[in-house]
C-alpha positions in Angstrom: 120.8 98.4 14.7 123.1 98.0 18.0 124.9 95.3 16.8 125.9 96.9 13.3 127.1 100.2 15.7 129.4 97.3 17.3 130.8 96.0 14.1 131.7 99.4 12.9 133.4 99.8 16.1 135.4 96.6 15.9 136.3 97.0 12.1 137.6 100.4 12.6 140.5 98.4 15.1 143.7 98.3 13.7 144.1 94.8 14.5 140.6 92.7 13.9 139.7 90.1 16.6 139.7 86.6 15.9 136.0 85.4 14.5 135.3 83.3 18.1 135.7 86.6 19.7 133.8 88.2 17.3 131.0 85.6 17.7 131.0 86.3 21.5 130.8 90.1 21.2 127.5 89.7 18.9 126.1 87.0 20.8 126.5 89.3 24.1 125.4 92.4 23.0 122.4 90.9 20.4 118.7 92.0 21.9 116.4 89.2 23.3 113.4 88.7 21.2 111.2 89.8 23.5 112.5 93.3 24.0 111.7 94.1 20.4 109.1 96.6 19.7 106.9 94.5 17.5 106.5 92.3 20.7 105.3 94.5 23.1 102.7 96.1 20.3 101.6 92.4 20.2 101.2 92.3 24.0 99.9 95.2 24.7 96.8 94.6 22.0 96.2 90.9 23.6 95.9 92.9 27.0 93.4 95.3 25.6 91.5 92.8 23.7 90.8 90.5 26.8 89.8 93.6 29.0 87.3 94.6 26.6 85.6 90.8 26.2 85.4 90.6 29.7 83.4 94.2 30.3 81.2 93.0 27.2 80.6 89.2 28.8 79.8 91.3 32.2 77.4 93.8 30.5 75.6 90.9 28.3 75.3 88.7 31.9 73.9 91.4 33.6 71.0 92.2 31.1 70.1 88.4 30.6 69.9 87.8 34.4 67.4 90.9 34.4 65.7 89.6 31.4 65.0 86.2 32.7 63.5 87.6 35.8 61.2 89.9 33.7 60.0 86.6 31.7 59.2 84.5 34.8 56.9 87.3 36.3 55.3 87.2 33.1 54.8 83.9 32.9 53.3 83.8 36.0 50.9 86.3 35.2 49.6 84.7 32.3 49.6 81.5 34.5 46.9 83.0 36.9 44.6 84.1 34.1 44.6 80.8 32.3 41.9 78.3 32.3 44.0 75.4 30.7 43.7 71.8 32.7 46.3 68.8 32.4 49.8 68.3 33.8 51.3 71.3 31.4 49.0 73.6 33.4 50.0 72.5 36.4 53.6 72.3 35.9 53.2 76.2 34.2 51.6 77.0 37.9 54.0 75.4 39.7 57.3 77.1 38.4 55.2 80.3 38.6 54.2 80.2 42.1 58.4 79.3 42.6 59.3 81.9 40.4 56.4 84.3 42.3 58.1 83.4 45.8 61.4 84.5 44.2 60.5 87.5 42.7 58.7 88.7 45.5 61.6 87.8 47.7 63.7 90.0 45.4 61.0 92.9 45.3 61.3 93.1 49.5 65.0 93.3 49.4 64.6 96.0 46.6 61.9 97.5 48.6 64.2 97.8 51.9 66.8 99.1 50.0 65.2 102.0 48.1 63.2 102.9 51.0 66.6 103.2 53.2 68.6 105.5 50.4 65.1 107.8 49.9 64.5 107.9 53.8 63.4 111.4 54.7 65.9 113.7 56.9 63.2 113.6 60.0 63.1 110.1 62.0 60.1 108.7 60.8 58.6 105.2 60.5 58.2 104.7 56.7 56.6 101.5 55.6 57.4 99.7 52.5 54.9 97.8 51.3 54.8 95.5 48.0 51.6 93.4 47.6 50.4 91.0 44.9 47.0 89.7 45.2 44.9 87.6 43.3 42.0 84.8 43.4 44.9 82.4 43.2 45.5 80.6 46.4 49.1 81.4 45.7 48.4 85.0 46.7 51.3 86.7 48.4 51.3 89.9 50.3 55.0 91.5 51.4 55.0 94.4 53.9 58.3 96.0 55.1 58.8 98.4 58.1 62.1 100.2 58.1 63.3 102.9 60.8 65.4 105.5 59.2 67.8 107.5 61.6 68.8 111.1 60.8 72.4 111.0 60.2 72.8 113.7 57.6 71.1 116.3 59.5 72.7 115.7 62.6 76.5 116.0 61.0 75.0 119.4 59.3 74.1 120.6 62.5 77.6 119.9 64.0 79.0 121.5 60.9 76.8 124.8 61.6 77.8 125.0 65.2 81.6 124.6 64.4 81.3 127.6 61.7 79.3 129.5 64.1 82.2 129.3 67.0 84.8 130.1 64.1 82.8 133.2 63.1 82.3 134.5 66.7 85.9 134.2 67.2 87.2 136.5 64.5 84.1 139.2 65.0 85.9 143.0 64.7 86.3 145.4 67.0 87.9 148.8 67.4 88.4 150.8 70.5 89.9 154.5 70.3 92.3 156.0 73.3 90.0 158.8 73.4 87.0 160.0 71.0 87.4 163.8 71.2 91.2 165.0 70.9 93.2 167.9 70.0 95.2 168.6 67.2 98.5 167.1 67.7 97.8 164.8 70.7 98.4 161.1 69.6 95.0 158.9 69.4 95.8 155.3 69.4 93.4 152.4 67.7 93.2 149.1 69.5 91.8 146.5 66.6 91.1 143.0 66.9 89.6 140.0 64.6 90.4 142.2 62.1 90.7 139.8 58.5 94.2 140.1 56.4 94.8 142.6 54.5 91.9 144.5 55.5 91.9 148.7 55.1 91.9 151.0 57.8 90.6 154.3 56.9 90.8 157.4 59.3 88.9 159.4 57.8 90.7 162.4 56.3 91.7 160.4 53.2 94.7 158.7 54.9 94.5 154.7 54.9 96.9 152.0 55.7 96.6 148.0 55.2 96.4 145.9 58.0 98.6 142.9 57.9 97.7 141.2 60.8 94.3 140.3 63.0 95.2 142.3 66.1 97.3 145.5 66.8 97.7 149.0 68.2 98.0 152.0 66.1 99.1 155.4 66.9 97.7 158.5 64.7 97.7 162.2 65.1 95.1 164.3 63.2 96.6 167.4 61.7 93.4 169.5 61.2 90.3 170.0 63.4 87.1 168.4 62.5 84.7 165.2 63.2 86.2 161.9 61.5 84.6 158.5 60.8 87.5 155.7 61.3 86.3 152.7 59.4 88.0 149.0 58.8 86.9 147.9 54.9 87.2 144.5 53.8 86.4 143.2 49.8 84.5 146.7 49.9 82.6 145.7 53.1 82.5 148.1 56.1 83.3 145.8 59.1 83.2 148.6 61.9 83.3 151.9 62.1 83.9 154.8 64.9 83.7 158.6 65.2 86.2 161.1 66.4 86.1 164.3 67.5 89.3 166.9 66.6 89.4 170.1 68.3 91.3 173.2 67.2 94.6 173.2 69.8 93.6 175.4 73.0 95.3 178.8 73.4 95.0 180.5 76.6 95.8 184.4 76.8 94.8 187.2 79.0 95.4 191.3 79.6 95.3 193.3 82.5 94.4 196.6 83.4 93.6 198.4 86.8 90.1 199.5 87.7 88.7 201.6 90.4 89.7 201.1 93.8 93.0 199.6 92.5 91.7 196.5 91.6 93.3 194.5 89.1 91.1 193.6 85.8 91.7 190.4 83.6 90.4 190.1 80.5 90.1 186.1 79.5 90.9 186.0 75.6 91.7 182.3 75.6 90.7 180.0 72.7 88.9 176.3 72.3 89.1 175.9 76.1 86.0 175.6 78.7 87.5 175.6 82.2 89.8 177.9 83.2 92.3 177.8 86.6 93.8 181.3 87.6 97.2 181.5 89.7 97.2 185.0 91.2 100.8 184.3 93.1 99.7 185.6 96.5 98.2 182.0 97.7 94.8 182.6 95.7 93.5 180.6 92.9 90.2 180.4 90.8 88.7 177.6 89.3 86.1 178.7 86.5 84.0 177.9 83.3 83.2 181.6 82.5 85.3 183.1 80.5 84.1 186.7 80.9 86.3 188.9 82.5 87.5 188.9 86.4 89.0 190.9 89.0 91.7 190.5 91.6 92.5 192.8 94.8 95.9 192.3 96.0 95.8 193.4 99.7 99.5 193.3 100.2 100.9 197.0 100.1 104.8 195.8 100.1 105.2 193.9 96.9 105.1 195.6 93.6 105.0 193.0 91.1 102.8 189.5 90.7 103.0 186.8 88.4 99.6 185.6 87.3 99.0 182.8 85.6 96.2 181.1 83.1 95.5 177.5 82.6 93.2 177.1 79.9 91.6 173.5 79.6 89.3 171.8 77.5 88.0 169.0 79.4 86.5 167.0 76.2 89.7 166.5 74.5 92.0 167.0 77.5 94.2 169.5 76.1 95.1 172.7 77.8 97.6 175.4 77.4 99.1 178.0 79.8 99.6 181.9 79.8 101.8 183.8 82.4 102.8 187.5 82.8 103.3 189.8 85.4 101.2 192.2 86.7 102.0 195.4 88.8 100.2 195.5 92.1 98.4 199.1 92.2 98.4 199.1 95.9 102.3 199.1 96.4 103.7 201.4 98.7 107.2 201.5 99.6 107.5 202.1 103.0 111.2 201.7 103.1 112.3 204.5 101.0 112.2 208.4 102.4 113.3 210.8 100.3 116.8 210.4 98.6 119.0 213.5 98.4 119.9 214.9 95.1 123.3 216.5 96.6 125.9 216.1 99.5 129.2 218.2 100.2 132.0 216.1 101.7 134.0 219.2 102.8 134.5 217.8 106.1 132.4 220.3 108.0 130.3 217.2 109.6 126.9 218.4 107.6 126.2 216.4 104.8 129.4 215.0 104.2 128.3 211.4 103.1 125.7 210.2 100.5 123.2 208.6 102.9 120.0 206.9 101.6 117.3 206.6 104.5 115.4 203.3 104.6 114.5 200.9 107.2 116.4 197.4 106.8 115.9 195.3 104.1 116.6 191.9 103.1 119.3 192.4 99.9 120.9 195.5 99.0 123.4 196.5 96.4 124.2 200.1 95.2 126.6 201.5 92.5 128.1 204.8 91.9 129.3 205.8 88.2 130.9 209.0 87.2 130.0 210.5 83.5 132.7 208.5 81.7 130.6 205.3 83.5 133.4 204.6 85.7 132.3 202.8 88.9 133.6 205.0 91.6 131.8 203.3 94.8 129.9 199.8 94.9 128.8 198.0 98.3 126.3 195.3 99.3 125.7 197.1 102.5 122.9 199.1 103.2 124.6 201.0 106.1 127.6 201.7 104.0 127.7 205.1 102.8 129.7 207.4 100.2 132.3 209.8 101.6 132.9 211.4 98.2 136.3 209.1 97.4 137.2 206.5 95.3 135.5 203.2 97.0 135.5 205.4 100.3 139.1 204.6 100.6 141.2 206.1 97.5 141.5 209.8 96.1 139.0 212.3 96.1 136.2 212.3 93.5 135.9 215.9 91.8 133.2 217.8 92.1 130.2 216.9 89.5 127.2 214.9 89.1 127.2 210.7 89.6 124.6 208.3 88.9 123.5 205.6 91.2 121.7 202.1 90.9 120.5 200.6 93.7 118.8 196.9 93.9 117.2 196.2 96.8 114.5 193.1 98.7 112.1 194.1 100.7 111.2 192.0 104.3 108.0 190.5 103.2 108.6 189.6 99.6 111.2 187.8 97.1 111.1 190.1 94.6 114.1 192.4 93.7 113.4 196.1 93.3 115.5 198.4 91.7 115.7 202.4 91.9 118.3 204.7 90.2 119.2 208.5 90.0 121.5 211.2 89.7 123.7 212.6 92.9 125.6 216.0 92.7 128.9 216.3 94.6 129.8 219.5 95.7 133.3 220.5 97.5 
């Protein structure tokens, strides 16, 4: 086929090559005989035939040997039972003894191999005995004692120990930062030894898939309740924990004045079991009782106090704070006497200035405005009185009603107090 293709190619040339060149090309491209398909098929058939014949001869040889051995044993038994005389009987008997000896040795070897392969797992002294006895003088008895070492049980024990060690290393654990929390507080789940692709169920219909065996998972519960946190793997629960989520703590109280000028405080806090009161006069109170309490302010110089309540839930660690101002029912203003409501700046030396009688104060600021709301006098000095002129230096103010506003601080506290009223200017 190949040389025909080359011949067509050469015939297509415009100038044909000489015959010598054609012979050279044909000899070069011609396939060798051993590359033909029929040669390869013949070689393959020969190889397969040789392999089949060899297998048949091997199998036939093994069966022949086994049959010969069985035949020798049968001949030996016939020789033992017969009572024939002569040389033929003796020859048969001798051959029986020889074959019997060989067979006994083969049986001995076979018994050893059989008992070794079928030895029990525990370490025992196993006795394999092949005994042939008769009244013949060539009686033969074979006894074999075999000790078998328990190799396989040792390997199995090692395998079980290794698996136990591996299993102990992957024992799942889960720890919570707190077993009781309040709404909005972060809970940290510490997981270890968790199989990959396990499911962490937070107990509130929220689940995540774990892609590592050791990790920390933060979570915040939006609603109060008791939740069972579980880790599942292949529909089996590996580990679970319970957590209590309390409602948010709310601190609140109301104040009122009871008998003998005592301040009464009614605790209205929610979800708390411990309370810390701060009364702003150096006194504090810690209690677990939510019933109303009372407090007495001994100072008469301070008018307003800031009372603070911190409500705490000891179990969850949550807290809340409420603070409000409470007026001191025992407050007395000893620094101000009666403030005049009229003055006459006419220069007669009597009631010519607007003076506010009061003891020395830490802070002072007075502002006076007319009916139009314009400032006519302002001072930061307690002893600076108004003389009826604009800022005491300007033109005279006309007769009329003026409004004053005074802010001050008493010596024994840091609270700013305020007074306001009207003053009438008459000329």
